[in-house]
Structure formats: structure tokens, C-alpha cells
N, C-alpha and C positions, 0 to 999 in steps of 0.2 A: 362494494359494502352493500348490504341489504338496506331497503328503505325502512323507515320507522314512522308509524302513523303519528300524525300531528307535527312533524317536523317538516318545514319547508325544503324545497329542492336547493335553494343556495345554501342553506344551512348544512344540508347533506353533503353538498358538493365541498363546502368548507372542511367539514369533519373528515371526509374521505381524504382530501388533500393533506390535512395535518396528520392523519393516520399514516398515510404513505410517506410522508416526510420524516415522521418519527421512526418508521421502520428503516428508511434509507440512512438516517443518522446512526441507527444502532448497527447496521451492517458495516457502515464506513468505520465506526469506532472499532468493532471486532477485527476488521481487516487491519487496521493500523495497529492494534495490539499484536496481532499475529506477525506482521511485518517487523515491529520492534523486537519480538521475542526471536524471529529468524536472525535479525542483525546482530543481536547480542550472542546467539549461538555461534554465528559465523566469525565473529570477532575473537571468539576464544580459541580458534584454531588457526589463526594467523601466525606464520612462522616470521622470525626476525628477518630472514633473507628476503622474504616477499614484501616486507613492509618498510625496509630501509636499505640503503646501500646502492650499489651499482650492479646491473646485470645486463645480459644480451638476450635480445629476443628478435623476432622476425617481424616485418610489417606485412601488409597483405599482398605485397608483390615479391615476398620471399627474401628481401634484402635484410641484411643484419643491421640492428640498430641498437645503440647503447642507451639504456634508461637509467637515470639517477632519481632516486626517491628520497 
């Protein structure tokens, strides 16, 4: 942030930190809104078989395991 005539260095440091925090908050809020939108979209396409019941899958060693949801 550029300096302003007549404003002390500590005041400029505070203003710069407050401005940066405000930008970070806005970015965090925007990301949260995008994440919520993605979750809402993903939840629309969940099939009943994937969300409840019993099905078989394999673990990372290739063994069959039963999963009840």
C-alpha cells in the first residue's frame, strides 16, 4: 500500500493489515460460497444405491469388503 502524506508509519501498517484482512475475508467467503454450490450440485446426482444399502467394493489391497450405508 502506498504511503499517504501526514499519516504515521504505525497507522499505515494498521491500515495495510486491516485492508489485507478484509481481502482475505472476502476471498474466504467467496470460496465457501463456491464450495457450498459444488456440494449442492453434487448432492443432486447421488443415486439411491450409492447413498444407502449394502454393496461390495475392494480395499487398497484388492480384498473384497462389504459396506453397509
